[in-house]
C-alpha positions in Angstrom: -24.4 -21.7 8.1 -20.7 -20.9 8.6 -19.7 -17.3 7.8 -16.3 -16.8 6.1 -14.7 -14.0 8.1 -15.1 -11.9 11.3 -13.2 -9.2 13.1 -12.7 -9.5 16.9 -13.0 -5.9 18.2 -11.8 -5.3 21.8 -11.6 -1.5 22.0 -13.1 1.3 20.0 -14.2 -1.2 17.3 -16.7 -2.7 19.8 -18.8 0.3 18.9 -20.8 -0.7 15.8 -21.2 2.9 14.7 -17.4 3.5 14.8 -16.8 0.3 13.0 -19.4 1.2 10.4 -17.7 4.6 9.7 -14.5 2.7 8.9 -16.2 0.0 6.8 -18.4 2.5 5.0 -21.6 0.7 5.8 -23.9 0.1 8.8 -22.9 -2.7 11.1 -26.2 -4.3 11.9 -25.0 -7.0 14.3 -22.2 -7.7 16.7 -21.7 -10.9 18.8 -20.0 -10.9 22.2 -17.0 -13.2 22.4 -13.8 -13.6 24.4 -10.2 -14.0 23.2 -8.8 -16.8 25.3 -5.0 -17.0 25.8 -4.7 -13.2 25.5 -4.9 -10.1 27.7 -5.9 -6.5 27.0 -3.7 -3.6 28.1 -3.0 0.0 27.2 0.3 -1.1 25.6 0.1 0.5 22.2 2.0 3.8 22.1 2.0 6.4 19.4 4.3 9.4 19.0 1.8 12.2 19.3 3.9 14.9 17.6 4.7 12.9 14.4 1.7 10.7 13.8 -1.4 11.4 11.6 -3.2 13.2 14.4 -1.6 15.4 17.1 -3.4 16.3 20.3 -2.7 19.0 22.8 -3.9 18.9 26.4 -7.1 21.0 26.8 -6.0 22.2 30.2 -2.7 23.8 29.4 -2.0 23.4 25.6 1.0 21.3 26.0 1.5 18.4 23.6 2.1 15.1 25.3 4.9 13.0 23.7 3.1 9.7 23.9 -0.6 8.6 23.7 -1.6 5.1 24.7 -4.2 2.9 23.1 -5.5 -0.6 23.8 -3.8 -3.7 22.6 -4.0 -7.4 23.1 -1.0 -9.6 24.1 -0.6 -13.3 24.6 -1.2 -14.4 28.2 -1.3 -17.7 30.0 -4.0 -16.7 32.5 -7.4 -17.7 31.1 -9.1 -15.3 33.5 -7.4 -12.4 31.7 -9.1 -13.2 28.4 -10.6 -9.9 27.1 -14.2 -9.7 26.1 -15.2 -8.0 22.8 -17.3 -8.5 19.8 -17.3 -10.3 16.5 -18.2 -8.4 13.4 -18.7 -10.1 10.0 -16.5 -8.5 7.4 -15.4 -9.2 3.9 -11.8 -9.7 2.7 -11.9 -6.3 0.9 -13.1 -4.6 4.1 -9.9 -5.7 5.9 -8.0 -3.1 3.8 -10.2 -0.3 5.2 -9.6 -1.7 8.7 -5.8 -1.8 8.0 -5.9 2.0 7.2 -7.6 2.7 10.5 -5.4 0.4 12.6 -2.1 1.7 11.2 -0.1 1.0 14.3 -1.3 -2.6 14.4 -0.7 -5.8 12.5 -3.6 -8.0 11.5 -3.5 -11.4 13.2 -5.6 -14.5 12.8 -7.0 -15.6 16.1 -9.6 -18.1 15.1 -8.6 -20.8 17.5 -8.6 -18.4 20.5 -12.2 -17.2 20.0 -14.8 -18.2 22.6 -18.2 -16.9 21.3 -21.3 -16.5 23.4 -24.4 -18.4 22.7 -26.2 -17.4 19.5 -23.1 -16.3 17.6 -22.7 -17.7 14.1 -19.7 -19.9 13.3 -16.9 -18.2 11.4 -14.3 -19.9 9.3 -11.7 -17.3 10.2 -11.4 -14.5 12.8 -8.8 -11.7 12.8 -7.9 -9.0 15.3 -5.3 -6.2 15.5 -2.2 -6.5 17.6 0.3 -3.6 18.1 3.3 -3.5 15.8 6.5 -4.2 17.6 7.6 -0.6 16.9 4.5 0.6 18.8 4.4 -1.9 21.7 5.1 -0.3 25.1 5.4 -3.1 27.7 5.6 -0.2 30.2 4.1 3.3 29.6 6.7 5.7 28.3 7.5 8.7 30.6 4.8 11.4 30.2 2.4 9.1 28.3 -1.3 9.8 28.6 -4.6 8.3 27.5 -7.1 10.5 25.7 -10.3 10.8 27.7 -12.3 10.8 24.5 -10.9 7.4 23.6 -11.5 5.9 27.1 -15.1 7.3 27.1 -15.8 5.9 23.6 -14.6 2.4 24.6 -16.5 2.5 27.9 -19.7 3.6 26.1 -19.3 0.8 23.6 -19.2 -1.8 26.3 -22.1 0.0 28.1 -24.2 -0.6 25.0 -23.5 -4.3 25.2 -24.9 -4.3 28.7 -23.7 -4.1 32.3 -22.2 -7.6 32.4 -20.0 -6.8 29.4 -19.0 -3.4 30.8 -18.1 -5.0 34.1 -16.0 -7.7 32.3 -14.2 -4.9 30.4 -13.3 -3.2 33.6 -12.2 -6.4 35.3 -9.9 -7.4 32.5 -8.5 -3.9 31.7 -8.6 -1.3 34.4 -7.3 0.6 36.2 -5.9 3.0 33.7 -2.1 2.9 33.8 -1.5 6.7 33.1 -3.4 10.0 33.4 -6.6 10.5 31.3 -6.5 13.9 29.6 -9.0 15.9 27.5 -7.4 16.6 24.2 -7.7 19.2 21.4 -6.8 18.1 17.9 -4.0 20.4 16.7 -2.5 18.3 13.8 -4.7 16.6 11.3 -3.3 14.2 8.7 -6.0 11.7 9.3 -6.9 9.1 6.6 -10.5 8.4 5.8 -12.2 6.0 8.2 -9.8 6.7 11.0 -11.5 8.3 14.1 -10.9 12.0 14.6 -11.7 12.1 18.4 -8.7 10.1 19.5 
């Protein structure tokens, strides 16, 4: 049977519990897959002072100007293809995901998906790609990555097994900027959007 629609998650949405909080329902199953013709980098940048959630450094209370998140970008090197998961979603659930992924555009990537054995067929697969206004081809000066975000992504891949975690590390790390512990000091967070990063 061919399912109509799936999301390719490559960062925090690899975590079925996190995805479920956004979708408003349990995510019972995810299927490992790769996104061929793309690469994963920390190239999505948000203005920490003006966005819906502002974090201060836990160590000294200063507010970093920029916080980086994961993104996928077209790439010619097949070996760079990021691993992630497919999650079956409905058309209406995409609106909830759009609210979470506010710095990203939804993009159809059906032809680039390479699923692992046992994955159902999907008519259409979408993922989220950083908007041009949030794309940082090089990290801005003073940019950081929240340790809570990095830990959440690593834990999500851990739950998929050591092979998936190793593949995440191979295609993504090392981190391009400092990891910092953050304290939430500005909260204008919409429903379904994670509060820890």
